[in-house]
N, C-alpha and C positions, 0 to 999 in steps of 0.2 A: 549570592545566590545560597539558599540552603538547602543542603542535601542530607535526606533522613528516610529510615528504611523501617518496615513493620512486616510482620507474618501476615500473609494473606489467608494462608489455608494449606491443603495439601491435595497433592494430586491421587488418583485411585491407586498408583504404583507407590503412596506411601511417600513421596517427594515432596520435600518442604517448598513452599511458594511465597517468595517476599516481594512486597509491592515498594518501591523506590520513588520519593517523592522530592520533585526539584523544586523549589519556591523562590519566589522573588515577589514579596509583599503578600498579598492577598493572592495573588494569580499563581497558579502550580500547574505541574503536569506530572503525572503518575505512571510508572513503567511497571508490568511484572515481569520477573526473570523467565517466566512461564510463556515461552512465544516470543520473548523480546517484544511485549505488547504494550500498547499506548492503552492505558485504560481511562483515563480521565484526563482533560485539558481545561482548565477554568480559567475564563478571561472575562474581564469587565465588556457589558454593552453599553450604549450610550447613555443609561442612567447610572451607571456605575455597578449595578447587579451582576455576580459573578454568574457566568453561563459555562456549563459544561459542554463543549463542542463537539465531544466524540462519542459515538456509540459504545456501549459496553455493559459489563455484568458485575454485579456484585460478590461472585463467589466463583471459586476456581471450577467448580462443576459447571457453571455456565460455559466457560470457555472449553472445557474438554468436551461437553456435549453438544453446543451450538456450532452450526454450520456457519460459513460467510467469511471467515478469518478475521474476525473483527479486531481491529487494532494490531493485528499481528505481523511479524517479519517473515512471510513466506520462504521457503529456500528448500532445495538448493538454487532451484530455477522459479522465479516467481513468473504466475502466467503460464500459458498452455505450451505444450511440445507436440507436435502432431504426430499420431500413430504410435505415441509413447515410445518412442525409441529416436534414436540418432545414431550417425557414425561420426567417429572421430579417427583419424591417424590408422584408417583402414579398419577399426574395431567397431561392431555393432554393440552399442547399449542399450538394453530392454529396460524399461522404467514401467512403473505402475500406470494402468490405463484405471484413472479414477474419475474420468471426465469423458463418458462415452469411450470412444477408442482412443481416447487423447490422455495424456500428462497435464495435470493443472497442480501449480503451485507445490511442487516438491513431491507429491505422490501421496500414499497411503497414511504415511506418518513424517509429515513435513517437519520443518524448524519449528512451524507454529506450535506443535505437540511437543516439545522438548522444554526442560527446564535449562536455561543459558547460566553461566557464570556472569557473575556481575561484581564490579567493583567501582569504588571512586576513583578517578583518572583524569586529568587533563581539563580541570574545571567541570567535568560533569560525571556520568556514571556509563562505563563500557561495559557491555553485555558481550559475550564470547560463547561460540559454540564450536567445538571440534567434530565434524562429520567424517566417519571414518570410510576408508575406500571401499567402495560398493554398496554404501547406504541408497537404498531405493534406486540402486541401479546405476548410480553414478561414479564415473573413474576419480580415483586420488582420494586420498585425505586432503579434507579441507578445512583450514581454521578461518571462521567468518567473525567479524565482530560488528559490532553498532556502537558508535560512541554518541550520547545523549548529552547536549545541553539545552538550557532554558533560561530566558530571561524575557521580562514583558517588551523589553525594548528591541532586544536583539531575536528573539522568537523561539522557536523550536526549531535547534540544529540536529540533524541526523548524519553521520558521518558513517559511510559503510566502507568497510574492508574485508579483503580476504587473501589468502595465499595457499596453495595446492602444492602437492609433492610430485601430481602427473597432471597433464592437460586435462582439463576440466570444461564444464559450462557453468557459467554462474550469472544469475541476476538476483539482486536484493532491492526491496522496497518496503515500505510500510503500508499496511492496508487499512488504515483509519477510515472510518465512516464520519464524514463532517455533517452537522446540522449547526449552524451558525445562530438556530434559535432555541436549541436546547431540545426540543420536539416538535412532533409534526411532521408534514413532507417537506422536502427540499424543492419542490417546482417552483415557487417563487424566489429561489435564492439566483441572483445573477452571477453568471460564469463568464469570463473572459478568458482566451488561450492564445498565446502567440503561436498558432500553428496553421500554416497555409496548407499542409497536406495531411492525410491519414492513410493508414493502412488497410486497404479493403478488406473484410472479413468473408467466408463462406458461411455457410448454415449451421457450422458446428463453432462460429466464433473464432475459427483459426484464419491468419491471413492468408489472402489467396497468391502474395507475392507484389501486387499491383500496388504503387503508391499514388495515390489519386488527390486530385485538389479539393479542398474544402469548399469551395466558391459554389454557389448555387446548392448546397447540400445541407442537410440538417446538424452537420458536423462543422459548420461554420462558426465559430466563437471568437472570430478576431474582433467584433464588437460585442461588447458585454450584450447578454439576453437571458430572461428568464430561462432556468433548466427545462421548465415543462413547455415552453413554447412549441418544440418541435419533437417531444419526446414521443409522442403517439404518431409520428410521422409514417408515412406508406413506404419510405424509403427503404429499401433491403434490407441495410445493416442496421438500421433502428428496429423494425418491425419485428424481424427474426430473434431479436435479443430482449425483446418486450421493454426496450429502453436504450439507454446508451451503454455500450461495453465494447469501447472501441479505443485503438491506440491512436493517438494524435502526435504527428511528427512535429517536434517542436524546433521553433525556427531559430533558437539560440539567443534570442533576443531576451532581455530582462523588463519585467519578469515573467516567467512561464506562464503563469496564470494568477488571475484574481479572481475571488468567490465573494459576495458580497450579500448579506440578509438584510432588506429593507426594513423587516420588523423589528429587529435587534439593533440594526446600524453597526454591526461587527463585519469587518472585513479581513479576509484571509488574502495575504500577498504571497505568492509560491516563487521560490527561485531553485535552479537547480542546473547541475552539469550533465544530466543524464539527457539522453536522445528522443526519449519519448514519454508520453503521460497517458497511461490508462485511463480514460474516464468511465466509472460506472457507476449508476444510479439506483443501485441496491435492486434490480428489476426481479430476483428471484428470493428476496429475503422476506421469509415467512412471518406472521405476526409472532410476536414473543415478548417477554416482560425483560427489561434493562435496569439498570442501576436507578435505586430507589423506587422499584415499581413503576418506573414510565414505560409505559407500551411503546413499541417501535416494529416496524415491518418495512413492506414494500414501498421503496422511494423515500423513506426515512432518512437516508444520509446519500452523500457523493463521497465516491473514492476518487482521489487526484494521485493516482501511483507513478511515482517518476520512475522509470526504468528502462531496460533495454526494449526493444521490439519483442512482441510473441514471437514464439516459433522461429527466432532468427536464425537458428542452427542449420535450418532447412531453405533459407533464402540468403543466398550471396550477395545480393543487392542490399541487404540489410546491414546495419552495423554489426560487427562481431560479437558475439556473446563469449568468445573461448577465452577460458584465460589460462596461458600457458605455462607449466610447472616453474616455479620459482617467481614468476612475476608477479607483482602487486596488484590486485584490484582495488581501485578508490573511487568511489563516487559520495556525493551528498545532496541534500535537500534541506530547504529552510522555510519553515512556515512561520511568518511574522502576522501579528494579530493587532489590528487597531479598530478604532471605531468613529462615528461621525457625531 
């Protein structure tokens, strides 16, 4: 694997942004230190043509101004926390309400809006960020890291780590929007997920606490089906989100998920040690211009966010999202690309 880096631009705060490229022959991945953001991921299709399979922008301003967390590493807690607050060790922590009355993806300025430190390490690039005590309302000084490795045979491997000097909550993931054709919508992409259950949502896309079987619902992806088959279902959890924005409870079987585009022949195979997979079909992504002037918008990508369950801190029946002082958070995800 060849690792290079170049200047990508500057933030409005005057911070230099660097683009890191991890190459394996013609195939490569690019990450920005701004937001620890997956900007490009180019793999061959069935004809040998390189296809950039993630949505993104050509400029730093695109990432600063654009919503949707394209390719970023949100934090300190990805996904939602109900009521923008939680109690831990008898103390109430007040967070920013940036999603109605709730907290989303780390708040007003989450990890996606900071420049991370980056260095070559352990056969890849390690991105590190120190989040001070009280940032966005979270307790404890947290040191978070993402080690990125890439090869065409081994895929894109993301290894997440964190340690805190106080008890806190943490949930790290990558918010890439995949489009295995490089453009258009993803409704014909075929998705399979090893998940027998899902966490039911309320009208604000927050878990009710009930864990329900996928059987007989649009959330059943145990057999591969086109994403568009049930995306306009009248089922409450789909209709109120305008598509899929749901946490699927992974069974622990490998692979966790497979995504396939019949048009390009590209297949993504995902493995992870996380308990949940947030399936999001870009329901609210407005029309905009991406890399190379390619337009994209609603349903132009699909997010497969490996993570803890949303709002886990408020549901004792969910796997815990609490990181105790001095303990080490360690999670991983691997995205392998092949073609027929």
